[in-house]
C-alpha positions in Angstrom: -18.2 -110.3 81.6 -18.3 -106.7 80.5 -20.1 -105.7 83.7 -17.4 -107.4 85.8 -14.7 -105.6 83.9 -16.5 -102.2 84.2 -17.1 -102.8 87.9 -13.5 -103.8 88.5 -12.2 -100.8 86.5 -14.5 -98.4 88.4 -13.4 -99.9 91.8 -9.8 -99.7 90.8 -10.1 -96.1 89.7 -11.9 -95.1 92.9 -9.4 -96.9 95.2 -6.1 -95.9 93.7 -4.3 -92.6 93.1 -2.4 -90.2 95.3 -5.5 -89.1 97.2 -8.8 -90.9 97.9 -11.7 -89.4 96.1 -14.5 -87.8 98.2 -17.1 -88.0 95.4 -17.6 -89.5 92.0 -18.2 -87.0 89.2 -20.4 -88.6 86.6 -21.2 -86.9 83.3 -24.0 -87.9 80.9 -23.5 -86.6 77.4 -26.8 -87.6 75.7 -29.5 -86.7 73.3 -32.3 -84.9 75.2 -33.4 -83.1 72.0 -33.0 -83.9 68.3 -33.9 -86.9 66.2 -33.0 -89.6 68.7 -34.1 -87.8 71.9 -36.3 -90.7 73.0 -33.1 -92.9 73.4 -31.2 -90.2 75.3 -34.2 -89.4 77.5 -34.5 -93.1 78.5 -30.7 -93.3 79.1 -31.1 -90.3 81.5 -34.1 -91.8 83.2 -32.2 -95.1 83.7 -29.3 -93.3 85.3 -31.6 -91.2 87.5 -33.4 -94.3 88.7 -30.2 -96.2 89.4 -28.7 -93.2 91.4 -32.0 -93.0 93.3 -31.9 -96.7 94.1 -28.3 -96.5 95.1 -28.8 -93.5 97.4 -26.9 -91.2 95.0 -23.7 -93.1 95.7 -21.3 -95.2 93.5 -18.7 -97.3 95.2 -19.9 -95.8 98.6 -19.1 -92.3 97.5 -21.6 -89.5 96.8 -22.2 -88.7 93.1 -22.0 -85.3 91.5 -24.1 -85.9 88.3 -23.9 -83.5 85.3 -26.2 -83.9 82.3 -25.5 -82.3 79.0 -27.7 -82.4 75.9 -25.7 -83.0 72.7 -28.9 -82.5 70.6 -27.6 -85.3 68.3 -25.3 -82.6 66.8 -21.5 -83.0 66.6 -20.8 -79.4 67.3 -23.0 -79.4 70.4 -21.3 -82.7 71.5 -17.9 -81.0 71.3 -19.2 -78.1 73.4 -20.8 -80.5 75.9 -17.6 -82.5 76.2 -15.7 -79.4 76.9 -18.1 -78.5 79.7 -17.8 -82.0 81.2 -14.0 -82.1 81.0 -13.1 -78.5 81.9 -16.0 -77.3 84.1 -17.5 -80.4 85.7 -14.2 -82.3 85.7 -16.0 -85.6 85.5 -14.3 -88.9 86.3 -16.7 -90.9 84.0 -18.9 -90.1 81.1 -21.8 -92.1 79.7 -24.7 -91.6 77.4 -22.8 -91.2 74.1 -25.7 -92.6 72.1 -25.0 -91.6 68.6 -21.9 -92.3 66.4 -22.0 -88.8 64.9 -21.6 -87.3 68.4 -19.4 -89.9 69.9 -16.7 -89.9 67.2 -15.7 -86.2 67.6 -15.5 -86.3 71.4 -14.2 -89.8 72.3 -10.5 -88.9 72.1 -11.0 -85.8 74.1 -12.5 -87.8 77.0 -9.9 -90.6 77.0 -7.0 -88.3 76.5 -8.2 -86.4 79.6 -8.1 -89.7 81.6 -11.9 -89.9 81.7 -13.6 -93.3 81.4 -16.1 -93.2 78.6 -18.9 -95.7 78.7 -20.9 -95.6 75.5 -24.6 -96.6 75.9 -25.8 -97.0 72.3 -23.2 -95.9 69.7 -20.9 -98.6 68.3 -18.4 -97.1 65.8 -16.1 -99.8 64.5 -12.9 -97.9 64.9 -13.2 -97.9 68.7 -13.3 -101.7 68.7 -10.2 -101.8 66.5 -7.4 -99.4 65.6 -8.6 -96.6 67.9 -9.5 -98.9 70.9 -8.5 -97.3 74.2 -8.4 -98.9 77.7 -10.6 -96.1 79.0 -13.3 -96.7 76.4 -16.2 -99.2 77.0 -19.1 -99.7 74.7 -22.1 -101.8 75.9 -23.9 -101.8 72.6 -23.3 -103.8 69.5 -21.1 -102.3 66.7 -22.7 -100.4 63.8 -22.0 -103.2 61.3 -23.9 -105.8 63.4 -27.3 -104.8 62.0 -26.9 -106.4 58.5 -25.3 -109.5 60.1 -28.4 -109.9 62.2 -30.6 -109.4 59.2 -28.6 -112.0 57.3 -29.2 -114.6 60.0 -32.9 -113.9 60.4 -35.5 -116.1 58.9 -36.6 -114.9 55.5 -33.6 -112.6 55.2 -32.8 -110.8 52.0 -30.4 -112.5 49.6 -28.9 -109.2 48.7 -28.9 -105.5 49.6 -30.9 -103.8 46.9 -30.3 -100.2 45.9 -33.5 -99.2 47.7 -32.4 -100.8 51.0 -32.3 -98.1 53.6 -30.3 -98.5 56.8 -32.1 -96.7 59.5 -29.5 -95.0 61.7 -29.1 -92.0 64.0 -26.4 -90.5 61.9 -25.0 -90.7 58.3 -21.8 -92.4 59.5 -23.9 -95.2 61.1 -26.0 -95.6 58.0 -22.9 -95.7 55.8 -21.3 -98.3 58.1 -24.5 -100.4 57.9 -24.5 -100.2 54.1 -20.9 -101.3 53.9 -21.6 -104.2 56.3 -24.6 -105.2 54.2 -22.4 -105.4 51.1 -20.0 -107.5 53.1 -22.7 -109.8 54.6 -24.2 -110.5 51.2 -21.2 -111.0 48.8 -23.5 -111.4 45.8 -24.8 -107.9 46.4 -24.1 -105.4 43.7 -22.0 -102.7 45.5 -24.3 -99.8 45.8 -23.4 -96.4 47.3 -24.5 -95.5 50.7 -27.5 -93.2 51.0 -28.9 -91.4 54.0 -32.1 -89.4 54.5 
């Protein structure tokens, strides 16, 4: 269903407006270096392969593809977003693989009328109070991890103080800890801890 919605939105965006577009400007703000660079590298490889398979066209239009490394660093992500918005003037941005880099740039993209398609990050606020019609997230939300653990065979009955929520960023880890405390009501409420 999400793919249908995304395809419909893409088609609508390409076919409407005062002038027909002569190309699609696609940005990829991803982690090519830093702690989660393997995920960002694979995201880039996937897009590269898809564009190659599609003859470097989306919706029948040629693609101008701009890749920016956010280095899994919020300050770098803000600079990269500025490059994609102001210099490359992208129509769509994807990648957006870490919550700590997505959160500071999301509003900039959607306020500029750019469709943001998050590949991995899932901050809860963008599925709730800060939801935007130009924002699409194809991954699960950050609090889904403990819920999945709770439903798994031999799941823990509580989140112990030594439980560590592996995450790409402190905000993701904190969200997972809070969700664990929610998923296991008998759990003593322990503070979030990150590496």
